[in-house]
C-alpha positions in Angstrom: -65.1 1.1 212.1 -62.7 -1.8 213.3 -64.2 -4.3 210.9 -63.8 -1.8 207.9 -59.9 -1.4 208.7 -59.6 -5.1 209.2 -61.5 -6.1 205.9 -59.8 -3.2 204.1 -56.3 -4.7 205.0 -57.3 -8.2 204.4 -58.6 -7.0 200.8 -55.2 -5.2 200.3 -53.3 -8.5 201.1 -55.4 -10.8 199.3 -55.0 -8.5 196.0 -51.2 -8.1 196.7 -51.0 -12.1 196.9 -53.1 -12.3 193.4 -50.9 -9.8 191.6 -47.6 -11.6 192.8 -48.7 -15.2 192.0 -50.0 -14.0 188.6 -46.5 -12.2 187.8 -44.9 -15.6 189.1 -47.0 -17.6 187.0 -46.1 -15.6 183.8 -42.2 -15.8 184.9 -42.6 -19.6 184.9 -44.6 -19.9 181.8 -41.9 -17.8 179.9 -38.9 -20.0 181.1 -38.0 -22.5 178.4 -35.6 -24.5 180.5 -38.0 -26.3 182.7 -39.9 -29.4 181.9 -43.9 -29.5 182.0 -43.6 -31.5 185.2 -41.3 -28.9 186.7 -43.5 -25.9 185.4 -46.6 -27.3 187.0 -44.7 -27.7 190.4 -43.7 -24.2 190.2 -47.2 -22.8 189.4 -48.7 -24.7 192.4 -46.0 -23.1 194.6 -46.7 -19.7 192.9 -50.6 -19.9 193.9 -49.8 -20.9 197.4 -46.9 -18.7 198.5 -45.6 -16.3 195.7 -43.2 -14.4 197.6 -41.3 -17.0 199.4 -41.1 -19.3 196.3 -40.2 -16.4 193.9 -36.9 -16.0 195.5 -36.1 -19.8 195.3 -37.2 -19.9 191.8 -34.8 -16.8 190.7 -31.9 -18.7 192.7 -32.4 -22.0 191.1 -33.3 -20.9 187.5 -30.5 -18.5 187.4 -27.7 -21.4 187.0 
């Protein structure tokens, strides 16, 4: 029973990470102000740690 709970929670976090990374990826692709290299850097960051870099992305691109 403990394994089921553990894997359910792990699945929840993985799916959450997937959804947040895909939303972040779409926001990066829609941004016309970024160069090709900057978009690629932000996309890599979106895949690694989407929640942390989302706020940094919003702060840097809202200028």
